[in-house]
N, C-alpha and C positions, 0 to 999 in steps of 0.2 A: 979601804974598807971592800970588801967583794961586793958586785951585784948579786941580784938573785932576781929571777922571774915564775908567772906563776901558767905558765902555760904547760899543759899535758904531756905526760911522755907519752912516745911514737910507742903506736903496739908493733908489734913483731908480725902478730896475723894476718892484720891488713896489707902487707908487705908480699905474700906468695896466696896463690891461687888457692881457691876451695876444694875439698874433694868432690863435692857435688857437680861442680860446674866441670872438672877433667871427665866424672862420669858420663858426663852427659855427650858430651866434645866423642870420647869415645865410640858409645852409641851410635852416635850419628854417623862418625865416620865407620862403624861394623858395619851400619845399616846400609849405606851407599855402597861399600863393598858387595855385600852380597847381594842387592838389587844388583848393580852393573853385573854381577857374576849370574844372576837368576835369569836378566834381561838378554844375557847373551845366550843363557841357555835355551832360556824360550826362543828367540831369534834360531837359535842353530836347529832346536825342533820344531819348529816352523817352519823353515825353507825344507827344514828334511822330511818332513809331512803334509808337503805344499800338493795339491788338490789331492788329497787321503784323509781317510778317516784315521783320527789319531789313537796312540794305544788303549789298551785297556777297556775297550768300547765294546760291550755283548750284545746282543737279542736272544732272549731267554736263553743264555748260556752260548750262543751263537756268536763267536769271535769275529769281530769285524775288522780289528785293527789292521793300519797300516792300508786296506783294501780302497780302492776308486770307487765312487759311486755307482759307477756301471758293476763293478766284480760285488760290489756288496749287494746290488739288487740282482744277481743272478745266484749270489749263497742263497738270498732270501726266495727266491724262485725255488729254489730247488728243496727247501726246507719248506716251504709252503705252500707252494702251487698247486697244491692237490686240496687247498680249502673249496678252487671252486666246482669240485669233482662230486657228487650225489643229488637227493632231492628232496622234497618237501612236499610229503603225502597230506591231504588233508582228507580225513572221511566225516563224513555227514549224512541222518537216514540212511538211501540205500545209494548214496553216491561216492564214489572217491575222485580225488583229484591230483595228479604229481606234474610238480614243476621242479626246474631243475636247476640246481644252486647258480649254475651260468647265469640262467636267465632271471634269475632274481638279486642278480648282480652282488652275491656272495665274495670274499676274499679277504684275505689279509691285507691292510692298508702296507703295502709294502712302500710306497712312494714315499709316503709321511715319515715312517722307521728311517728309510737313507735319507731323507732331506734332517729329520732329527740327529742321526748319526753323525754325519758330515756337520751339523753347526754344533757340537759338543765341542769347544773350548775356543771356538774362535769369536766369541763376543763378548763385551763384560768390559771392568777396565784392567787394568796392568797386573795390580794385585789378584783380584780376582780368579784373572787365566793362570796366573804362577800357581796360585793355592789351588784349583781347581783341577790343574795340568796334574801338577805332583799327587795332588789325591787319588786322580784318575788311572794315574800310572801306577801307585801302590796298591789301591785297593781295586781299579776296577766299575766301569759301568754299566748296568743290563738291561736296557730298553726293554718295554714288554709289547709283545704284539695286537694288534687291536684287530675284530674281524669287524667288516661292514658289510653293509647289506643295502638295497634298493628298495628303501620304504617306501616308496611310492609305488614301486609295481609287484612290490608285496603285497601291499593295501586292492589293489587292482585283485589281483590273484585270488586272496584269501573274499573279497566281498564279491565277485562274480561266482565264486566257489558255495559260497552262504545264499547267494541268490537262485540257485539253480536247486537247491535243498528247499524254499519257501513252495509252501503251498497255502493260496488264501481259504481262507474259512468259507464256505456256503451257508448262506441262512435259508431256513426253511421258511415255509410263507405257505398262505391258505388263498387260494383262486373262489371267486364264485361264479359257478354253474347255472344253466337255466335250470338244471334240479338239484342243486345243492350246494355243499362248499367241497375240495379237494385240497393234499396237503402234498406240500412238495416235501422231500425229504432234507437236512439239514446235512451237513458235509463239516468235520474239524477240519484244522487247515494247522499248518507246523511253521514254526518260524527259527531261523539260524541266527545265532549269536555272532554276527562278524568280528567287532570288535572285538570280544572276548578272544577268538580264537587269533587276530590280528597279532594280537598282545602277547602270546602266547608262544605263537611262530617266530617273533622278532626276537623276545628272549632267548630261547632254543637256540637260532641261527647266529646270533652273535657270540656264541663260544664255541672255543676255538676247539676245545675237545668236542663238539658236534661230531656224531655219529656222521656214516654216509647216506642213513636215510634217517629223516627226522618225520615222525610221525604225531600230526595234530588233530584230534576231535573237537567238530565244530559240535557246540554245545546245541542243542535242536530243545524246544519248546513247544508244546501242543498247546495250539489257538483255537479255541472254542466258537464256535459260529454267536453272532449276535442274536438269532432266536435258534433254539434248536428245537429238532423234531416232535417234541415231547410239551414244548412251548405252543408249538404249532397247531398238534392235535388239539391243546386245549383250549386255543382261541376257536378253531372249527367249530367245536363241542357250544363253545358262548355263541357263536353266530348262529349257529341249528338252533338253539334256544329263540333268540330273537326275531328270526327271520319266520314267522309263523302267522297267520292270518290275525287281523286284529282291526274291530269297526271301530271307529270314530263316530259317535252318537250325539244327536243332538234331540232330547226327549225320547220316545218311543223310535226315532227315524233311524236308521244303521246305515254308514257308508262305508262296505268293508274294504279293506287292502291285502291283498294278494299277497303271501308270502313270497311270489315271485318277483314281486314289487321292491318289498323291504331289501330282498337281497341285492339290489342293486341301488340301494342306498349307504350300505355296509363298507366301512375302510378297516381294512384288519392291520394294524400298524404300530412300530415300536412307540413304547412311551420312555420318556426322560429317564424313569426309575428302574429300564430296562424292562417292562411289562413288553406282552404281544395280545393286543386285546382290539377286539371288533368296536367302532365306534362309528356311531351315525354322523353320516355327512347332512349336515343342515338343510345345505343350501339344494341338495337333491330331491329332499322331499316336498319342496315348492311345487312345483307342476302337479304332484296328486292334492294336496291340499289346497291350491288355485281352482281347480277341479270342483272341488267338493264346497269351496266359498262359493263361485257361481249355484250348485244347486241348492246350498243355504239358503242362497239370498231372497229376501222378500222387499222390497221397495216400499215404506209407508205408502200410503193411501189418503191422499187429502181427503177430509170430508167437503160433499159435493150437494148441491139443489136441486129441488124438483122446483119446473116452472109451470104454474096451470098453462093448460090447453087452448090455446085462441089467447090468452091473457099475456101482459108481462109482468107479474108478480110472479115473487119466489112463494112460494104453497108448503114447502117440506124441507127436510135436512136429509140428505144419504151418509150414513155414519159412516167417519174415517176407518184404518185402520195402522195399528203401530207394524213397523218393517224388523227387520233383523240381517245381519251378517256376520260372518264369521270374522270371528277375532283372530287371522291367521296366525301372531305370531305369537298368543299365549297357548293356541292347542296346539302348536307346531313344539311348544315347550313340552307342554304335557305328553305328546308323543313322543318325542324325545326319550324324554325321563321313562316315561311305560316300557319303551322298548330297551332300554339300554340295564330298565330293573331287570328284564326276563333274564339278561347276559349274567346275572346272579341269582339267577332260579327265584327270583321276582318275580311269579308267573301276574299275567293280565291278558284278558282279551280283549277288553273295549276301553275307549279312552272317550270321557265327555267332552264334546267340543266347548269352546269358550266361545259365548253367542252374546253378540250387543244388541239390545235393542232402538231402534230408530224411529223418532216421531216425526209423525206429519206433520207440514208445516201449519195444516191449518188442522184443528182437533174437530171432533163432534162438539164437544161443548162449546168452541169457539162462533162454527159454524151456526147451532140453533142460537146464539145472541144479535148472530147476526142478521139471518132469515127475516124476522117480522121488518127489516129496516129496508132491506133491498128493494131495489128501482129498476129497471134498465136505463143507463148512464149513455151507451154510445148504440148505434147500429148504421152498417154500411152494406150496400148490395152492389153485386156485380154482374152483371147480366154477358152473357158467351153464344154464340154459335154452336152448336152440339157437331162436330165434326172431328175428323180423324186426327188432325191435330190436339184435340185433348182427349183419345181417347173414349171419343164419343162422352164426353162428360165425365168419367169413370176418374181421370186425374185431379178434377177438382172436387168430386161430391167425396171422393174418397179418405183423404184429407182432412175436410172438413167435418164428416161422420169422427173422423179417430178424435176431435181436437173437440167435439162438443163434449159439454160439460167438464172441461178442463177447468179448474180452480189454480188463480195464480195468488200466492197467498201473501200478506203485506211484506216487503221488503222481496219479493221472488221475483228473478228473472224468466220472462219464459222466451224458451229459444223454440223456434220455428222446425228443426230438423228435428230436436229433441222430442217434441211433442208428438211429432208424424211417426218419427221413429224409422226401420229401414225402408227402403224402395224395392219392391219386387215384385213380378209375377204373380207369385203366388199368394200376394195379400191382395190382389186382385188390379193392380198399376199397368197401362199399358203404354205402346209406345205412339207418343205426340211428337208437335211440333215442337223444334227447339232453334233456336238462333245459330249458325257454326260460319265461323267464316267471315259475319257482316250479310249472311244470307237465311232464308227461311228453310227449314226442310221439317216437311211436314212428318215425317216419323225418325228424325233425327236424335231421339231420347227416350225412355223410360220413365213413364210421367211426366210426360213434355205436355204444357198449360196448364202445371200446377202450379205456376205464377198468379192465375186468377184469383188461387186461394190464399195466397201470402200477400197480396196487394189488397184485398178486401179486407184480409183480420189488420191491415196494417193501419188503414183508413178509420177503421173502428176504434183502435187504437187510440189512434191523433186525436180520433174525437170523445177521447174519453180523458183527454189531457194527462196522458200516462208520460213517463219521461222512457222515450224512444230512444233504442242502440241500433244494433247495426240495420241497414237498408241501402239499398244500391238501385238505381234505375236501370231498365232496358235497354238495350242495345239501341234501341230505334222508340218510338213513340208509339204506343197504340192507344187510337183512339176512344175506348171501352174504361180507359184509366182516368182517375183526374190529373190534367195535365203539371207533372213537375210531383207527382204524389205516387208512381206508383214503384215496386219493392219484387224484385225478382230476386229467388231462390235458385240453385242447383249446385248439384256436387259432380267434380270432374277429377278423377281422381284425387289427389291431394289437397286440392283445390275445393274450398267448402264457399258458398255464401250463405248466408241465412238471412233473416227475420227477427227482430227481437225486441222486448221493452220489457221495463221493470216498473212492478206497480210500487209505487212512489208513497201510496196511502195507506191507510190504519186498518183498510176491512178489503177482504176478500174480493178476489173479483172471479165470477163464474163466465166460462165464454161458452155463449151454443152456436152451434153451429146449424144453417139450415140450408138444405138443399130440395129444389124442386127444379119443372120444365114445363112446357109448353109445346108441342109438337117439336119442329127443329130449334129451338130457343129452348133456355135453360140458365138458373142464376144460382149463385151462392150466396147467403149472407151472414153472417155475424154479428150476435147480439152481445153487448157486455152489461152484465147485472154489479152493482156492490149500493153500497150505503151510499148516498148522493150524500159529497163533500162540497157543494155550491160551485166547485171547478168552472170558470164560462172561458171557450175556445174559440179563437178567429184567425181567420187566414187571411194574408193579404192578397190581393189579383197578383196573379202569375205574372214574374217579368219575362220579359221573352227578346232575348240577343241573339246575334249573329243567326239571322236566318239563313239558312241554305236551300234554297229551291231545289224540290224533285225534278225529274224527267222520268219520261217514258220510254221502251224501246221494244223492237220486237225482234224476234228471233226466229229464225226458220226452220223448221225440224222434221226430217223424216219419219220418227216415231209417233208425229199422229198425222191420223190418214189428212189429204189435202183439202180443203175447205174448211177444217175446225182450228179451232184456236182456242188456246189453254191460259189464263192468266198464272204465272207462279211465284210472282212479286207484285207488289203493289208498291207504285213510289211515295215513297214518305218525305217529307220536306226535314233536315237536319236544322237543331237550334239550340241555346241555352236555355235553362228554364231555371229561377228562381223563386221561390214560396217562401214566407216565414209565417210561421206558427206562432201565437201567443198563447198563455195559458195564464190565468190570472187566478187566486183562492177565493173564499168568499167575500174577503174585504177589499177585492180588488188589486192586490199585491199580485203586479207579475211573478211566477216561480217555474215556468219557461218559455224562453223566448230563443228559436233557431230559425234558421233559415237551411232549407233541402233545398242542394243546387244537383240539376241531370245536365248531362250531356247527350244528346240525340245525335245519332249518326246519321248523316243524309244515305236513302236508298234510291238507288234508280228502278222502276217499275220494267217488269219482264212478260212480256205477253209472246208468248209461242205460236207460232203459224204452221198447221201441217202441210208438208209435201209429199207426205207417205201416199199408198195406195187403200183404198177402202174408205168405209165413211164411218163415223161419228157424230156422235152430241158434241157442242163445245162444252168445255166445262169453264168454270171458274173456282177461286179459291176465295178463302174471305179469313183476314188475318186471325 
C-alpha cells in the first residue's frame, strides 16, 4: 500500500526574487553610480574654480563667473564706485548745509557682495552642493547690491544743522520802575525737527539710484514765547491798577501807603495755568505794616491809686484804660485781598485794619474794690551823697519818679528796666559812677548811681514778702546798703542785669517813689501799698565768711599840684555773705524761704599825692 503525507506543496514564487526588491536594488545601484559621477563632477568643478567665483553668479546682472575675489572687487568698483560721489543738502529756515557722500560714508557694500559671491556653492551638505551648483549653472544667481551710510556721522550732521536753525523764544516781561512799569517785548522762536529730517535723509541715501544731490528740507516750526507781548501788556495794566495809593484805617485815623511802596510789593509772574499776572508778595508788605503797628499800638493802662498827702492811706482811684494793637496777620490778608481785587477792576482806596483790644491787668473796677482796704505794707529808704557819681542825684531820682504810681497786678512781674524804660540824656539822665574792671570810675557810665534806686525798691519788695526774682550784688560792698541785700542793675551791650519780683498775692500793689534831699545829702524811698495779707517777714543775721582785709596805697602823680592829695578808691574788705529771708502767711505757714548769697571782692584803696606845679585844695571822694 502506498504511504501518504499532509505536508503542504512547495510554492514556486518563494523560490525566486520579488520584483519590488529588484527595483530597489537597481535604484540604489543607479543612485550610487550617479552620486559617484556627481562627486566626480563636483570635485572637478571645485578644482577648476578653486579661489574663483563659481559659474552663474551675477550682481545686478553683472557676471562674476570665474573671477577671483580681487577681480570681482575691481569689476564692482568700476560699476558702483561712483556711489560715494555726490552730496546731501540740508535746508531749513535761512540756512543751507551741504555734506559730501564720502564724508557720510555712503557707498555700495562691495566687500559684502564679494564675500557672498565667493561663498556661493562652497557651504552645505554634498547633496545641497550638487543641487545648488547644478541650478546655478543652469539658471544663475543674481545678488543685489546694498548701499550703506555711516548713521552716526549722518546723525551728527543733521542734528548740528538743525541746531543752527533753532532759535529760543524770548518771553515778554514787566519790570517795576520808580514811576511805573515797563514792558519788554517778547519774541517768537523756531524749532527744527532733526529726527524727521534724519529719517528722510537716511531713507534717500540708501537708495541705489539716489541722484548726485539729495536735498532734504528740515521741518521748522514756530515756538511761541511762554509770555507774549500782549499778555505782558495786560499784566502791566493790571499792575498799574493795583499800584495806587491806599489807606489803612483805624477808626477815623488813616495810615497812607503810597503807590511807590506798593510797586515794590508786586511780582509779575507766570501762573501754572499759563497766565501772567501781578501778585502781591506778602512778605514784602511786612516792614510797612510793622511800622503802622507801632503807630497803632496803645499799651493798656492799669488803674492806679491816689495816696493822701502826708498820710499812708489810699484815698482814690485813677481809671485804667484799654490798649489796642494791630492784628498784623489779619490786616495783611485784608490789604492783599483789596490790592489783588484792584487788578480785577474792583476799586478800593481804603482797607479797615484789624485791631485787637488789650485789657489792663488791673481794671478800674478791680482797683475801686481794693482801694478802701489798701494800706502801706512795706517801705525802705536809702540815703546817698549828692555828687558827680550819681549825676548829682538825677540818676536816682529820675527812675524813682518814673516808677512812682506803678501798679503791679496780681500775678504780674515787675521788671526794673521795663518799668524805667530807655536810659538817655534826653530823659534827663547824666553820666555817673560805675565799677569797671574792679575800679570805680566816677564818670564811667550814663545813669551811673541808678543802683541806689534798684536796691531801695528791692528791699521794699523783700519786706512786703513778695516772690523775688532777678538780683545780683555789687562787685564790692557799699556800706549804705544792707549787708548782703543790695541789687545792682546795668545794661552793657547785650548784657543786661535787672531786678525783678512777682506779685504773688490776690491784690494789686501800688509802688510809690519818693525823693528828697537836704543840702548835699539826699535820699530815695519806696513805699508799697496793698490789701494786707497777714504775711510776716523775718531775716537771719548775715553770715559772713572768707573775709579778705583791704589795704590802702599811695600813688604819686604829676597831675595834681605838689602838696595836694586825692582819694580815688576807698579800701573795701572782701567777703562772702549769706542772708536768709523767711515769709510766713497769716496762719504762720512758711511760703518763701530763700537765702541770698553775695560775693564781694576786696578793693585796695588808692590815694593820689600831687607832685606837679601849682597848688590846689586836697580832695576826697565818697563812694
